N, C-alpha and C positions, 0 to 999 in steps of 0.2 A: 066632142063626142065621147060619151060614157060608155065603158064596157061594163056589162052586167055580169057579175060574179055569181055563178050558181054553186051551191052546195050540193055535192052528189053523195048520197048515202049509200052503204052497202046493199041496202034493200032495192034501191033504184037500179043499181048495177045488175043485181041478180035478175030483176023483172025484165031488164032490157037485153041482157046478153046471156042469160041462163040456159035458154034453149040452144044457142050456138055452142056454148061450153059443153052441154051434154051431147050434143051431136059430134063434136070433135073427140071427146073421150070414147064414144061408142065406135067411131071410125077407127081410132087408134087401137082399141081392144080387138076389133075384128081383124085388123091388119096383123097384129101379133098372133091371133089364133090361126089365120090362114098360113102364116109363114111357119109356124111351129107344129102344125099338125102332122100325124104320122102319114105316110104314104099308103093309100088304101090297098095298093097291090102288094106291099110288103107286110100287111097285118095278117096274123095268123088267127084262124077261126078257132072257136072254143072247142070244137071237135078235134081239130088238129092238136091243140094245146093238150088235150087229155090223151090223145094217141102218143105224143112225144113224152108225156110224163109216164105213161105205162112202159113205152119202149126204154126210157132212161133207167127205170127200176129193174126191168128185165136184164139189160146189159150190165148193169152193176151186180146183180145177183149172179149172173153167169161169170163175170170175171172173178168174183170173190168166192165162188163155190168150190169148196175142196171136200164135200161130203162124198164118201165112197159110193153112195147110192145115185148121186146125179151129176158127178163131176164130168164124166165122159159126155154126157148129152149136153151139158151146160157149154163145155168147151167147144163142141162141134157146132153149136148154134152161133158161136162167135166168128168161126172161120168159114171161108167160102167153100162150097162143095161143087166143083166143077165150074160151070158157067154161071151158077147161081150165087149171087153175093151172100156173105154172112152179115152179122150184126156190125162188124168192123170192117173198115177199108183196109186194103193191102198195106198201106203205109203204117196204120196203126197195129196191124197184125205183126209187121215186121219189127215195130218199136217194142211191143210186149215180148216178143220172142227174144229180142236182144236183152230185155230186162229180166228174162227168164220168169216171167208171169204167164207165159203160154209155152206149151211144149214145142220143141223145134221141129218134131216130125210125128208121124203116126205111131212109131214105135216108142217114142218118148211118152206120148199120150197114154198108150196101154201100159207101159211100165209104171207111170204114175198112178194110174187107176188101180193097178195090182197093189202098190205100196199103200195107197189110201185104204184099200179093202182089207189088207193084212192088219192095218192099225186100227181098222174100224172107226176111221176119223170122220166126225161130223162138224158141220159148221152152221151157225145161225147169223144171218145178215139182217140188221134193223136199219132201215132207211128212215132218217129223221126229217129230211127235207130235200125237195127237188125244186130248185129255182130256175125259171127259163128267163132269158134276156131277150132282147129285141134282135130279129134277124139282121145280118150284116149285108153288105152290098150284093153278095152272091147268093142271098137267101139262106144261109147257113145259120142255124139256131144254136146260140151258146146255152148249155145246160150245166147247172152246178148241182151235184148230189152229194150229201153227206150223211153219215150215220156211224154205226159201230158193227164190228164183226167179231164173233167169238168162235174159238175152234177148240174142239175137244177130242180125244182119242181114247180108245179102251186101255191102251197101255201107258197112258198119261204122258207120253213123249211129247206131245205138243199142245197140252191143255194149258190155258191160261186166261187172263183177264180179258174182257172185251177191249178191242183196240178201235180207235176212232179212225175213219178214213173220209176223205174228201176228194172227189174226182170231178174233173171239169171236161166236159164233151163239147164238140162242135158237131152238129148234127146236119147232113144234107139228105138229099133223095136219091135213091138208086133205082134203076129199072131191072127187072128180071127178064132176061132174053126169052124165057118160056112164056111170059105174058106181057107182050109189048103194050105200052100205054098205061101200065099199072106201076106205080112207084111206091116205094116204102123207105122208111128212115134207115140211115147208116151212119155210123160213127166215122167221121173223116179226120177228127183230130182229138187227141186225148192227152190230158194232163193229170197227174196224180199229185195233188196238193196236200196229201196227208202229211202229218207231222213226222219229221224224221226222213222225208224223201227228198 
């Protein structure tokens, strides 16, 4: 009995098994896409991303604001007023008070406002980038804000070149007791990643 030897060409293999190979590759790609796709419940809508961008810009402006015209209002926006939460959580407020980036009391706030007015101090904040990350397991959104701030006073006591800054926020959602069911962003964690910090 003789065995017949067939020569198999690559063309013949592709014709015979090409569909099977394409199907295997397609199934493998679909499996990878299913495993790596983001969780739809944790995705942030375009409108929410825009709102968080505006919120991060406002908080940054309020933290850096040392203009005698708007300092007091900017600082009050950061702090809670009674049961209504401010833009910063209690833990972040305590941290910034400890670093002396926020006044420790209402009297300190008024005294700083008077000092800024006597010096006629103004500041300009330019925000160059706001980068949002992916929400963590608790749906807290990391936001990185960077830019420069320049301060000038009439008596030239604090005038200087623009100074770069970089802040990293973790933003969650807070409810207002006066309007149940309505949430708004609040900074629950803050890191100052500016040079020299």
